[in-house]
C-alpha positions as CSV (number, residue, x, y, z in Angstrom):
1,M,10.6,18.4,-1.6
2,A,10.1,15.1,-3.5
3,A,12.9,15.9,-5.9
4,V,15.3,16.5,-3.1
5,M,14.4,13.3,-1.1
6,G,14.2,10.8,-3.9
7,P,11.4,8.3,-4.5
8,V,12.2,5.9,-1.7
9,L,12.5,8.5,1.0
10,T,9.4,10.2,-0.3
11,W,7.5,7.0,0.0
12,L,8.7,6.5,3.5
13,A,7.9,10.0,4.6
14,R,4.3,9.9,3.3
15,P,2.8,8.1,6.4
16,W,4.9,10.2,8.8
17,H,3.8,13.4,7.2
18,A,0.1,12.3,7.4
19,H,0.6,11.5,11.1
20,M,2.2,14.9,11.7
21,R,-0.6,16.7,9.9
22,A,-3.2,14.8,12.0
23,I,-1.4,15.9,15.2
24,D,-1.5,19.5,14.0
25,L,-5.2,19.2,13.3
26,H,-5.9,17.6,16.7
27,V,-3.6,19.9,18.8
28,L,-2.6,23.1,17.0
29,W,-5.8,23.9,15.2
30,P,-8.0,23.9,18.4
31,V,-5.4,26.1,20.1
32,C,-5.5,28.6,17.2
33,A,-9.3,28.7,17.3
34,R,-9.3,29.1,21.1
35,E,-6.8,31.9,21.1
36,A,-8.7,33.7,18.3
37,D,-11.9,33.4,20.4
38,A,-10.1,34.7,23.5
39,R,-9.0,37.8,21.6
40,S,-12.5,38.3,20.1
41,L,-11.1,37.6,16.6
42,D,-13.0,35.7,13.9
43,L,-12.2,32.2,12.6
44,D,-10.3,33.6,9.6
45,C,-7.7,34.9,12.0
46,A,-7.3,31.4,13.5
47,K,-7.0,30.0,10.0
48,A,-4.3,32.6,9.2
49,A,-2.3,31.5,12.2
50,F,-2.7,27.9,11.3
51,A,-1.7,28.6,7.7
52,Q,1.4,30.4,9.0
53,H,2.5,27.0,10.5
54,C,1.4,24.9,7.6
55,F,3.4,26.9,5.0
56,H,6.5,26.4,7.0
57,D,6.1,22.7,7.9
58,P,7.5,20.0,5.5
59,A,4.6,17.7,6.4
60,W,2.1,20.2,5.0
61,L,4.4,21.5,2.2
62,A,4.5,18.0,0.8
63,L,0.8,18.5,-0.1
64,G,1.4,21.5,-2.3
65,D,0.0,25.0,-1.9
66,E,-3.4,24.5,-3.4
67,E,-4.2,21.4,-1.2
68,I,-3.0,23.3,1.9
69,I,-5.3,26.2,1.1
70,R,-8.2,23.8,0.4
71,R,-7.8,22.0,3.7
72,I,-7.5,25.2,5.7
73,D,-10.6,26.7,4.1
74,A,-12.5,23.6,5.1
75,L,-11.6,23.9,8.8
76,E,-14.4,24.5,11.2
77,H,-14.4,25.7,14.8
78,P,-13.4,22.6,16.8
79,V,-15.8,23.3,19.7
80,R,-18.8,24.2,17.5
81,R,-18.1,21.1,15.4
82,S,-17.9,18.8,18.5
83,C,-21.2,20.3,19.8
84,Q,-22.9,19.6,16.6
85,T,-21.7,16.0,16.4
86,G,-22.2,15.2,20.0
87,Q,-18.5,14.5,20.6
88,A,-16.7,15.9,23.6
89,P,-14.9,19.2,22.9
90,V,-11.2,19.0,22.2
91,A,-9.1,19.9,25.3
92,L,-5.3,19.7,25.7
93,N,-5.7,19.1,29.4
94,P,-8.4,16.4,30.1
95,A,-8.8,17.6,33.7
96,R,-10.0,21.0,32.4
97,A,-12.1,19.7,29.6
98,P,-15.6,21.2,29.4
99,D,-18.4,18.9,30.1
100,R,-20.8,20.8,27.9
101,C,-20.7,23.3,25.1
102,D,-20.8,26.9,26.1
103,V,-20.7,28.4,22.6
104,E,-23.5,30.9,21.8
105,G,-25.8,29.8,19.0
106,V,-25.0,26.1,19.3
C-alpha cells in the first residue's frame, strides 16, 4: 500500500489508520465476541471473524500480515477483560449496558 500512495500520503494516512483500527477494536471486536458467545462458539471463532475484517481493511493491511496476526492473537474477551479491570463492559447501546458482569468464572 505504501508504494502505491507515496511517502506523503502514507504519512498522512498513518494517524487515520490508527484511528480506524481503534474504532474497530472498540466497536467491532466486542460485537464479534458477543456473537460468538450467543452461538456457543469459542473466542477463536470471534478472532477468525475479526481477522476476516482486518485482512480486507486498508487500515489493518498497512500494518502487515505478521502484525495483524500478533494483534489478533493478543485479543481478550471484552466483557471478561472489563470485569477483571473493574471497567464497565463495552456496550453499543448505553441504555442496555450491563451494570455488572454476568460471565461465569469471573
